[in-house]
N, C-alpha and C positions, 0 to 999 in steps of 0.2 A: 560785440564788434571787436575785432582783434587783429593780430598779425601772426601768421603761421610760417614755419620754416621746417625743412627736413632734408635728410640725406639718405641715399640708397647705395649700398655697397661702399660705404664711406663712413667709418666710425672714428670720430674725433670730437670729444666733448668740448674742447676749447673752441674749435671752429664752429660747431653747431651753436654754442653759446653766443659767439660773435654774430652769426647770422640772425639769431633771435633778437639779440640786443640792438642790432642795427635798425630794428623796427619798433623800438620801445615806445615811440610816440603813438603807435597804433593800439597799444595796450599798456598803460602805465600802472594798472591796478594789481597785476599779478604776473608771474613769470614761471614757466615750466620747461624743463629740458629732460628728455628721457632717451636713453640708448638701449638698443636691443641687439646685443652682440651676436646672438645665434642667427638672427635674420640679417645682420649687418645693416640695420636701419636706425636712424635717429629722428626724433620728432621734437620740435620746439614750438613754444606758444607764448605770446604776450596778450594779456587779457585787459579789455575795457569792460568792466562789469556793468551789465544792463539788466539781466534777469538773474535772480537768485544770487545776491551779492555775497553769499557765504562762501567759505572754503570748499563747499561741496561742488562748486562750479570750476574747480581747478582743472587745468589741462596741461598736457595730454591726459585724456580720460579713457578709462577702460570699461568693458562690460564686466560682470561679476567674476568670471573665470579668467579674465585678462587675456583672452584669445583675440580680442579685437580692441584696437586703440585708435583714438581720433584726436586730431588737432583741427579746430574749426574756427572760421571767421565768418560772421554773419548773424542773421536772425531768421528763424523759421516761424512764420506767422500762424500756421495751422498746427503748431506743435501740441496745443491742448487737445484738439480733436484726435490727433494721432496717439497721444499719450493715453487718452481715455480708451481708445480701441485696443491698445496694447495691454492696458490693465485688465480689460475684460478677458483677455487671453491668458491672464495669469502673470503678467510681467510686473515686477516690483521695481520701484525707482528709489534712488538714494538722494536725488537732488530735484530741484524744480526747474532745471535748465532744459532748453531745447536741444542742447548738445547731446545729452543722454538719450533723448528720444530718437535722434538720428542713429546713435549707436545700436539701440535695441531694435530699431526698424531694420537696419542693415543686417543685424544678426539673423533676422527671419527671412528677409527678402533679397539680400545681396544688393547689387547695383540697381535692381528694379526699384528700390526705394527712392531713388533720385526723382523719379517721375511724380512722386507723391508729395514732394517738398514744395511748399508755397512760401517763397521768401527770397532772400539774397544770401549767397553763400559761396565760399571757396573752402574746400576741406581736403584733408588727407586721412585715409584710413589704412592702418596696418592690419591685415587679416592674416594672423599667424597660422590658422588652420589651412587656409587655401594657399598660403605662401605667396601673397601678393600685396602690393600697395596700390591703392586707388586714389587718384586725384580727381576732383570734380569741381565744376563751376556752375553758377546759377544760370537760369534760362536766358538772361539778357546781358550778362557780363557786368552786373552791378558791382560785384566784388572781384578784384583782380587776383590772378595767380600766374606766376612765371616759373619756368623751369629751364634747366640746362643739362644736356647729357654729354658725357665724355667717356667713350668706350662703354664699359659696363657700369659706370657711375652716373647717378642722377641727383641733382640738387634742385630744390624748389623753395619759393618764398612768395609772400604777398607783395613784395616790392623787389625790384631789380637789385637794390642795394644789399638785400639779404643774400642774393647769389654772389655778388661781388665780394662780400665778406667771407665767403667760404674758402677763398684762396685757391680754388681749383680752376678758375676761369681767368684767362688772360684777355683783357679788353681788346676787341677788334671791331671795326666799323662794318655795318651791313650797308653796302653801297646802294642796293636796290631800295633799302629803307630811306637813304638820303634822298633819292629821286622821288619816292612817294611822299616823303615828308613835305617837300616844297609844293606838292599838289594839294595835300589835305590839311597841312599844319600839324599832323600827327603821323605816326607810323602805323599803318593798318594791321590789325590782328590777322594772323598769329605772329607776325614778325615784330621785332623791336629794332632799335638802332644799334644794338649789339649783335654782331654775327654769332649765331648759335644759341642765343637766349630767345626762347619762344614764350608767347602767351598761350595758355590753354583757352581755346575758343569757348564762347558762351554755349550752354546747353550740351557740353561734352564732358566725358570722363576719360581718363588715361589709366590703363591698368599696366603695372610693371610686374611681370612674373619673376619672382625671386629665385626660381630654379633655373630658368632658361635665359634670364636677363632680357627677355623680349618685351616690347611695349606694344599695346594696341590702343588706338584712339577711336572712341565710339561716340555717337550722338544719342542722347537719351530722350530728346524731345524735339519735335518739329512743329513749326507754325503752319498749320494746314490752311489750304485755300478753302473758300466756302463750299465748292462742289465736293471736295474731299471730306468735309466734315459731315454735313447732313443734306446738302443739295437744296436747302431752303433759305430763301432770302426773307428775313423778317420785315414786317411793315415798319414804317418810320416810328409810329407811336409805340409799337411793341419794342423796338430797338431802344427807344428812350427809357422805357420802364426798366428794361434789363440793365442798361448802363447805370441808371440811378441805383439799382439794387446792388450791382457788383462793386461800384466805386464806394458806396456807403459801407459795405462790408469790408472792403480793403482798408479804408481809413480806420474803422473800428478795430480791426485786428492790429494795425500798425501803431495804434496808440498804446498797446500793452507795453508797460515799462515799469521797472522798479526805481527809476531815476527821473529827474525833471525833463519835460518834453516841450517842444515848441514847433514853429513852422516858419520857413522863409517865405515872406509875403512880397509879391510884386504887384504891379497895378494892372495886370492883364486879366486872364481868365483862370488859368490852371491853379495857381496857389490860392486865390480868393475862394475858389470852390472847396479846396481842402480845408481852408480856415473855417468856412461855414459848416462843413460836415464835422469838423473837430468840435466846434462850439455846440453842436447838437448832442455830442457824446459826453460832455463834461459839465459839471456845475461850476468849475473853477475857470477864471479868465484864461484864454489861450494866450500863450506868449508868442508874439509875432516880431519878426526882424526884417527890416527893409534897407536896401542900399539907396542912398540919395546922392545927387550931384549938385554942387554949388556953381553959380555963374550962369549968365544969360545965354552963353553959347552952348550950354549943355542941356537946354530945355528938352530937346528931343529924347534924351536918355533918362530924364528924371521922371520917375513914376511915384514920387512921394505923395502927391495929392490923391491919386487914385488908391494907393495903399492905405492912406489915412481914412478914406471913405469906408474901406472894408473893415479896418480896425475899429472905427467908431460904430459901424453897424453891428458888429459882433462883440463890442466892448472888450477888446483884447488888451493885454498888457503889451503895449507897442513900443518898439525900440527902432530908432533910425540911425544908420551908420553913414556918415557923410564922407564922401570920397574926394580927396584933393591930392593929386600926385605932383609934388614939386620936384621930387628926385626919384627916378625909376629904379634905383639900385635894388630895392627890396624885391621887385618883380623878378629880377635876374637871379637873385639868391634862391628863389623858390624852385629853380631848376632842380635843386637837390631833392625836392619832394617827388618829382617825376622820374629822375634818373635818366631821362632822355629828352631830346628837344620837344617842346610843345609850344606851338605858335598861336593858339587861340587865347588872346589876352583876357577873355572872360574869366579865366582861372583866377585872376587877381581879385575880382569881385567876390568869387566864392571864398577865397582866402579871407578877405576882410569881414564878410558876413559871418563866416564860421568862427573867426577869432573873436568877434564881438559877442556872438551868441554863447560861446562856451562858458563864460562865468555864470550864465543864467540857466543853461540847460545842458544835458549830456546827449540828448537825442533831438533831432529836428527833422520834420517832414519837408519835402520840397516837390515842386511840380514837374520835375524832369520826366520826359516821355509824352507829355500832352501834345506838343507840337508834332512829334513824329507819328502819333496815333491818329490825330484829327486834323492834319494838314494846316499847321499854323505858320509855316514859313512863307516868305514871298515867292520862293522858287516853286512852291506848289501851285500858287495862282498863275505863275508864268506858264505852266504846262498847258492850261486851257487857252491862254492868250496866244501861245505859239501855234496851236492847232487852228485857231480862228483866223490866223494871218498866213496860213500856208499858201493862199492864192497869190500872195504878193511875190513878184519875181526876186531872185537873189540880188540882182544889181541894185534894186531899190534899198534893200537892207544894207548893202555895201555902202551906198551913198549916205544912208542915215548914220552908219557907223563913222564915216569920215566927218560928217557934220557934228556929231557928238564929240568927236575928238578935238574939234576946234574950240569947244567951250572950256572956260576956266572954272575950276571947282574950289569953293571955299571950305568944303568939308563939314559944313554945319548940318547938312542933311544928306541922306544916302541916295536920294532919287537919281542923281546923275550917274553915280557909280553903278547902280542897279540897271539903269537904262543901257549904259555902255555894255555891261556884262550880258544883258539879255540879247542885244542886237549882235554882238560879236560871237556869242556862244551858240546861236541858232544853228542847228545841224539836223539833217534828215536821219542821222543815226541817233536814236533816243539816248543810248548810254553815253555816247560822247557829248551830246548836248547837255545832259544832266550834269556831267562832270564840269563842263565849261561854265555852267551857271552857278554851280555849288561851290567850287573850290578855287584855288588861288594863284596857281601858275600853270600856264599851258606847256605842252611839250616844247613848243618853239621858244618860249621864254626860258625854260630850264636849259635848253641847248645853249642859249646865249650866256646864261649864268655860269655854265661849265666850260664854255668855249676856251680852248687853249690851256685848260687846266688838267690836272691828273684825273679827277673824277670822270672826265669825259671818256676815258678809256677804262674805267674801273670795272665795268660790267660787260663781259663778252665783247671786248673791242669797242665799247662805247654804245652798245645796243641794250637799252633798259627795257624791261617789260612795261607796256603802256599802263598808266595809272587807271584808265577806265576799266581794266580787267577786274578791279575790285567791285565795281558797280555791276558789270555784266553777270558775274556769278550769282547775283541775287535777283536778277530780273526774271520773273516767273511768266512763262508763256500762258496766255489765256486771261491774264489780269489786265485791267485798264492801265493806261500809262500813269494815271494818278495814283492808284493803289500800288502799282509797281514801284513808283518813286518812294512811297511811304515804307514799303518793304525794304528797299535799299537803305533808307535812313535808319530804320529799326535795327538793321544788322551791321551797319558800318558807322555812320555819324553818331548815333546814340551811344553805343558801347565804347567806341574808340576816342570820342571827343567829350560829349556831355558827361557820361558816367565816369570817364577817366578823371577829368578835373574835379568832379564832385567828390569822388572817393579820395583822391590824393590831397586836396586842399582841406577837406573836413578832417581827415584822419591825421593830418600834420599837426592839428591842435587837439587831437583826441576827442573828436565829436563824431557821433554816429548820425548819418543822414539816411533817411528812409524815403522811398519813392512809390507812393500808393498807386500811381497810374500804371506801374509795371507789375502789378499782380497779374500773373499769367492768364487768369480768367478774364480780366478787363482787356488785356491785349488780344486774346482770342476773339472776344466779342467785337472789338473795334476792327480787327482784321477782316471779319466776316461781312462788314457793312459795305454797301456800294459807296463809291467815292463821292457821289452827289449828296449823300447824307452828311458828309464831312465838310465839303466845300461846294458852294454854288453861287454863281453870279458875284464872285469875289468875296463872299461871306465865308471866311475860314472858321473852322471849329463849329460849324453850324449846329450839329447835334449836341455838342457839349454845352454850348451857350443856351440852347433852348431847353435842354434837360434840367439845367440848374439855374434857370432864369430867376428863380425866387431867391437865390443866394448872391446874385451879382448886382452891384450898383450899376445904374445905366451908363455912367461914364466909363466903366470898364469894358463895355461891349461896343462902344463907338470909337471911331478914329483909328488911325494906323497902329499896327503892333509896334511897341517899343522893345519889349523883351529885356532879358538880362544881358544888356549890351554895354559896350565900352567905347568912348569917343576916341578910338585909336587914331583915326586919320589926322585929327587936330593935334593930338599929343605926339604923334610921330614927327610932325613938322616942328612943333614948338619945344618939345622936351626930350625926345628920344634921338633925334638926328645927330646930336653931338657924340653919340656912342661911336659913330664911324670915324670921327676925328680922334677920339681918345683911345679906342681899342682896336677897331678894324682898320688900321692904317694901311696905306699902300704897301709899305715895307713888310708888315706881318702877313697880309693877305697873299702877297706874291711869294713870300717865303714858304708859307704853308702849301701853296699851290692847289687849294681846294676850289676857289671861286675866281671868276673874272672880275678883277677890281674895277676895270673901266665900265663894265655893265652895271655894277652896283652904283657907280656914280651917276649913270644914266637914270636908274630907278630913283635915286635921291633927287636929281634935278627935276624930273617929271613931277615928283610929289611936291616938292617945295613950290613950284610955279603953278600948281593946280592943273597941270595938263592931264595928269592921270593919278588916280588914287592907288598908290603902291604901298599903302601902309602895311598890309598883311605880308607881302613878300619881304619888305624891309624888316618888320618885326620878327618874322620867322628866321631871317638871317642872324639877327641879334641873339635870339634864343639858341640857335644852333651854335653860335660862337661861344656863348656862355657855357653851354654843355661841353663843347670841345675843350675849352680851357680847364674845366673842372675834371672831366673824365678822360679826355684824350688830348693832352697838350699837343702843340703843333708837331713836335718830333714824333710822338707816338702815332699821330694821324698819318703822317707821311710814311712812316715805316709800315703801318697797316696797309696803306694804299699800295706801296711797292710790292709787298708780299702778295696782295690780291692780284695785281697785274702779272706777277711772275707765274701765277697758276693758270692765267687765262690762255 
C-alpha cells in the first residue's frame, strides 16, 4: 500500500519530489523518484511495505530491459496464481512482490491484463516502446487516483495534495461540486471540489499518447446483469453454497501478508463473518478492534456487547477504542487528509480505530461493501414499504408529513428523522425518490442556502445540474427497483463515501485496510441474485446471515442495525453548534458571499429546538468552511467565483 505520483510532459525533479513527499504518510518505508527525459515523464512512489519487505520491492520498478516502468498502490490478491502462470511461460522474477507480476503481465498482454487483476489498485505504467502512459484504477474504486491536465501537461497522484504540490495548478472552486456536495456530503466521481482536478473512475484506465498528447479513457470491466451473464438464476441453496465458497476464498487470499494483520469488528453481521473466517484460517488469535461509546444517551450507537460476543466466540485478541469528543477541533483538522470537503462524520470513527490499531497491525480487514451488496441499509427496506403504500393518496402523505413536523426530536434515536425523510421523499420518480431518501439537502433547501449569494449565479446563471443525475446514470432498465438501488449504491455511495473515508483515514496513519466483500467474484455473484434473496419481509442481508449462521452469535442477527455510526445529531446541538459563533460569524459569511447567513440560522434554530434534524447540513457547512479556510481563503473563493461568473 503506497502513494504514487507522476508528471507527463513536465520534467522537474524538485516538484516531482514535492508531489511524492506530500504523500509520505501513505508510504513511510521507502521513497523513489525517477525521471525519463526522453519521454518527458516522471514517476514517484512512497512505499508502505506489506509483501517482500526487502529492497527488491523498491519502486518505480521496471521490467528487465527497462522498457516498462510502474508505480503502484494496492494489493493484487491473485498474484501468486498469475506469477505461477508466467513462470510456466518462462518468465523469471527478481522479487516476491505483486508489483512485478503486474509489470510482467502487462509486458505480455498490455491493458488487457487489468481484467485479470483481483485486488485493489491505482497504478501508472510508462510504456517506452508504445510511447504511452497508462493510469488505471481497481474495479470498485478502493484505491484513489486523481489527475489534472493543463494543455499538453498532465500530473497525477494518489491524493489531491500531491497535485497541489506540483505547482502547475492554481486552486479554483468547482461550483457544480459545491452544489452536489450539499446533496451527498461528498463530491461525486469523477469531479472534485477543485475545478479541473478529476478522479479516475473505478474500473477505468486512461492512456496518454506521448507522441500526439491525446488521452483516451476506457472501461476495462463491467458489472453485468444476470441475463447478460448466463441467463440462469441459481436456487437459494445453490447461491448460499457459492457465496460461502467465494467469500471464504476472498478472506484466505486477503490474509496474505508479511506484516501483522487484524480486523475491524462491529456488532453487526459483516465484520463478525470476516472474523470467523479469519479464525478458521489461522492458529494464532485474530486481532480485533472495536469502537465503543460511553454514556447512556449513546446506547443506540454502542456495539461493544455484540462485538465482545464475537471476540469471545473466536478467542480473539480484542481491543476496544472508547470515543468521547469533548472538543471537535481534531475532526476539522482531518480535512487535510481529504483535501476537499467531506461531510459524513463516520470518517472520524475510521480515523480513531485506524489510529488505535496501527501500533498492533499494519494491515486490517473491514466489512465495507456488505450493506451495498446485500441490502443492509434502512433505505433498502423503504423501497418495498413505499410500493406497498402506493394506494394511499398523496394528500394523506402530505398530512402525515405535517403531523410529523409538529413532533419534537430529542435525537436519541433516528426513527423520527427517518420517518420524516420517508414521507417527504416519496416520489413517483424512483431516482428522485431514492435521492430524497438517501441524501441530505433537497434542491429547494440548497436554493435557500444560496439565496442572495454569489454561488446562486455561479453555474450558468444559477442553473445547476440536478443531483439526481448521478443516480439516474446507474439505474439499469430491466432490474428490480431493489437491485437497481443496490447498483446505484455500489457505483456511487460505496466508492465516493465509504471507500473514500476508509482509504483516507487509514492511510493517514499508514495502515492498509482490505475489503474482502469487494472481491469482484463475490460482487458478481451477489449482483446476479434476486433481490428477495437479500431482503425479504424486512429481513435485510438474508442470504448473508443464513449462509454464515454458524459464525454469528444470535444477538448479532436480532434487533435493528446500528452500523458504524456517529451520534451526530446530539453532538451537533451540544458540542458543534458553537462553531457558528466562533468561526462562521455573520460578518465573515456575508463578506465571503457564499451562503445565506439567515438561512443557516434557521437550520440551527430548527435543530436546537428539535423541530428538525439538520445535523448533516450543518456539519457539511462546517466541513466546507474548514476546507475553504485551509485551501481557499475567503478572498480566493470570492476571486474564483467572480472569474467563473465572468465566463458565464
